Each structure stands twice: as structure tokens, then as C-alpha cells.
N, C-alpha and C positions, 0 to 999 in steps of 0.2 A: 649523119653527123650527130655526135653525142655531146652532152654538156661538159663544160670544163669542171675543174675541181671546185668544191664548194667554198673555198676560202674567198672572203669578200675582197673587193678591189677598192682602193681609195682609202682616204683617211677615215678612221672610226669617229663616231660621234663622241663629243666630249661630255654629253649629259650623263650623270650618274644614275644607275638604276634606282628606282624608287620602290620601297616596300610598303608605302602607305596606300591604303585603298582609296579610291576616288569617292568624293562626296555623293550622296544620294540626291537625285533630282526631286522637284516638287510634283504635285499632282496635276499641275497645269503648266502650259508652255506658252510662250509668246508666239502668236500667229504673225508671221512676217508680213502677210498681206494686209492685215487689219490692225496690227499692233495691239491686240487684245488677248487676254489670257484665254486659252482654248483647252477644253477637256482632253485628257490623254487616253490612249487606248492601252489595254493590258495584254495585247497580243505578245506571245513569247518571242524572245530574240532570234530564235532559229526559224521563225515563220517567214514566208515570202513577203508578207505585208511589212514586217519590221525591216527586213533587209532592203526592200525596194524604197521605203521611206528614207532610210539612212542614206542610201545611194542618191536619191533625188536631191537631198540637201547639198550634196557635193557640187551640184550644177548651178547653184545660186551665183548669178553674175556672169555666167559663161555665155558666149555668143553662139558658137557652132559646135555641135556634138555629133560625133560619128558613133552610131549606136549599133550594138550587136543584138541578137535575139535572146529571149528568155528574160531573166531578171533585169538586164539593161533596158529592155523594151518597156517594162513596167515603170522603171525609174525615170526614164526620160519623159514618158507620158505624164507621170505624176508631177514632175518638175514643171512641165509646161502649164499645168493647171494650178500650181501653187507658188513655188519660190522663184520661178523664172519664166513668166509668160512669153517672153520674147525669144526664147531659145530656138535655134534652128536645127532641126533634126536631119541628119544625113545618113543614108543607108548605102551599103556596099553595092547594091544593084543599080546605083546611079541616081537615086531619088535624093533631091535636095529640097529642104524646106517642107518636109512632110507634115500633113495635117490629117492623120488617119481618123476616120469616124468609127472604126472598130478595131479590135485587137488583131495585129498582124501575126500570122502564123509562120512567117519567114521573111527574109529580106526582099523577096520578089513578090510578096503578096500584093494583089491589085489595090487593096485598101490604102497602101502607101502611095501609090501613083496617083490615085484620084484625089484631086485638090492640092497636089504638091506644087511648089513654086517653080520647080524645074525638074526635068528628067534628062540626065547627061549620059553619054557613053561612059563605059568604065575607064577608058583611056583619059577622058577629060576629067572625070571625078578624081582618079588617083594621081594623074599627072599635073593637073592645075589646082584643084581644090586642096587635096591632101598634101602632096609633095610641095605645093606652093606655100605651105605654112598657114593655111586658112582654117584649120581645125583646132579648136581649143582643147577639147577633151575627147579621147577615145574611150568608150565604155564597153568593156569586154567581159566575157565569162572565161573560165579556164578550168582544166582538170587539176593542174598544179601550178603554183607560183613559188619560186625558191627565194632564198634570203636576199639576193641582189636584184630580184625582179624579173628573172627569166620566166617565160610562160611556156607551159607544155599543153598542147591540144592535139598531140599526135598518137602517142602510145603510153600505156602504163606497163612497166616492166622492161625487159630486154627488147631491143628493136627487132632482133631476129625471131624471137619467140615471145611476143608480148602477152601479158595477161588480158589486156583490153586494147583494142585498136580504136582510135578516136577519129573524128572527122578531118583533123589536120588544121592547117593555118587559115585557109580562106584568105581574107584580106588582113588578118591580124598582124602579120610581119610588117606589112607596109604601114599599118596604123600605128604600131608601137614605135616605128622609126620616125614618123613624120608629125603625128599629133603632138601638141605642146606637152600634154601629160596623159597618162593612162590611169583609169580607175577600173579595178577588177572586183567583181562580186563573186564570192564563193559560197556554196551551200554547205561546205564542210570546214571544220577547223580541227585538223589532226595532222600527224606527221606524213600521211600519204598525200594530203592536199597541200601542205606547207613543208616540203622537205628542204634540207640544206642545199640539195642539188636536184634539179628536175631530172626525171628519167630520160627525157629527150627535150632538147631546146628547140621549140618551134619558133618562138618569137624572142630574140635576144635583147637583153638590156644594154644600155650604154656602157655599163661596167664590163660586161663580157666583150663588147666590141673593142674597148680600150686595151684589153689584155691580148688581143690578137694583132700581131704585127701586120701592117698594111691594110687593116680593116678601116673602112670609112666610118667616122663618128657620126651617128644619126643626129638629126636636128632636134628631135624631141627629147624630153627628160625621161621617157620610159614610164614604168609603173611607179606612181607616186603614192597611191592609196589602194589598200586591199581591205574590203569589208567582208567579215566572216560572221558566223552565228555567235561568236564569243566576243568580238571586238573589232577595232579598227587599227590596222597597221599602216604606218607611213614611213617613207624614206626621207632622210634629212636633206639629201642632195642627189644629183644624178648618179653618183658613184658609190653612195653609201648603201647600207643594208637596212632592211625593214626593221622598224621598232614598234613596240606596242604604244599607241597613242591614246586609246580609249578602250574601256570594257563596257559591255552592255549590262543593263540592270540585272542584278542577281548573279553576275559572274565576277569572280575574284581575279586579281592579277595573277595569282599562282596558277589558277586553272588555265588562263589564257596563255601564259608563258610555258607551262608544262606540257602542252599538247601540240608542239611544233617540232620540226626535225633539227633544230639548232638552238643555241643559247640565245634566246630572243631578248634583246635589250628592252628596257622599260624607260619611257621618257619620265623625266622628273615631274612634269606637269600632267601625268596621266589623268584622264577625266572619265566620267561616266557618260555614256551615250544617252542623249535625251530620248524619251519614248516618242513613238509616233503620235500625232494628234488623232483623235477619234475621226475627224473629218478626212484625214489622209487614208485611213483604213476604209472608210465608207466609199471614197472615190475609187480606190483600187477594186473593191468588191462589186460595187453597184454601177460604176460607169466605165471603168477602164478594162477590167478583165471579167466581164459578166459570165463568160462561159468557163471560167477557171482553167484557162489554157496554161498559165504559168503559176497561178496561185494554187498552193497545195495545202 
């Protein structure tokens, strides 16, 4: 199955594109746990530490998170130690309420099982927990995300003669359909990673489902947020297309909008992403990923 045409579905956003650059943040930030100013780190926006910290902030106030491996693993662990100590981590292998004491190398790593609140069969996990509407956020990685939030984790290039063959869906198709919302973290921000139309639609958005006659409309809102090395993209509603909501420190709006595969809208209130706290970076390096499995 190949992706539909890149034209967006649904009403366009009424926000006018902004040409103003976002204001620059201060050298300190408010620590949500202590409500005190905390020193900030100068790690670059393309670093895993920066991306994981920004992603972790998205989990503030969320109850249950279905986490993928890689940067999502770093983000959910950091969120549990900072902005959301009560977050419940769910993994595709059937682990619910994970409390890993070491960095997991995959969804079936034994460190996820040891100390977990429950270990379910995959039928129970996907049938009752996920499809039952009990997951607030699905945290996923991707090779490509297009303008309406379709995800590609299958192939780059033509299906018959691909340039790169990727692992495929795993549980992502189910997660995007049933989790209340999806947050994606990308290590790249360019037209290859953010095309107008994905090379192959592995996990479809609600907008794609609505265009197909007879297709069931998923319960979840699909991809709501995409975090990249240049900024944060958000969709205004379940049928809208991604818009630039924030740029990282040192990045201009023109740089962020000029390096995608479509005419990216800019929100009128586009902001600058706050830098990570020095403590966030220390936790990632010294307590969460001490072996540098995902930190690069």
C-alpha cells in the first residue's frame, strides 16, 4: 500500500504565518519540581540530550505512556524523574508500569520486566489497555512524518526497489490508532524526514483514514507533536496539517520552514524552545543512559 496524495484533508488553520522571530529565553529556567530558577545547559539542539528533554516535557500531567525504544526511552525515563513522577510506562512486550533500574536495549529487555507492576499478554495489552482507550500518549520514533501526520517506518524510496528497508510497523499502527495522541521524535529535520507525502504509509493518520471510503475512523487524534533538531511542529486538530509552533535556540523560523517538503505554516505565537536544565542533562548522562546506548 502506498501513501495518498500529499494534499491535506480538513479545514486549514486560520492562523496567519508569522515572520517575527521568537523571543530569546533567559539563562535560567523554572524547575517544575522545586519552583526555583535552575541553571541551563548549553547542549546543542541537535543533541540527544536536548531532544530527550524537550520530549520529556510533553509528558507533564500524562497518566499512561506507550513508549518506543531509542529517544522515547530516554524521554519517558527523564519525565518520570522530573516533570511527571507518577507516569506509568507501557511497552509493547506486555510490560505495564515499568520501573527499569538500567537502560533498556529493547522492548523485551529483562530490566523492563523486573519490578514492573504487571506483565500482560500482547492480546491483553493491545486489546484491553490500548484499544480500550487507556493510553494517553504514544511516544514513537519514525523515519518519515508527512504534513498530515502519516508515519513511515517501512521503506525509503520505491516499495519494489527501496533505497533503505526499515523494520516496519511493530505495534505503531495500533498505537497511532488508539492512543489519545502521538508524539514523534526525529533526529533529522529535512525534506527526506519531513516530506509532503511519506514514501510508504506504515501508520496512517486520522486525516488519511477520513479520505478512504469505508475506513473506520480511529479513536486517537494521531500525531499531534513532532520534535526535531530545529523545532517543534504541532497539528491544530486531528485533520489539520503540521505547523511550526517553536524553534530551538539559535534556529530561525526561515531555517525551520525552509527545510521541509511542503509549505510549512508558522503559528502566529511561534515561540523559542526553552533550553534543558543542567540537571536534566546530568540525569541523562550519569543516571539514565550511562553506557551511551542512545546518547550520541
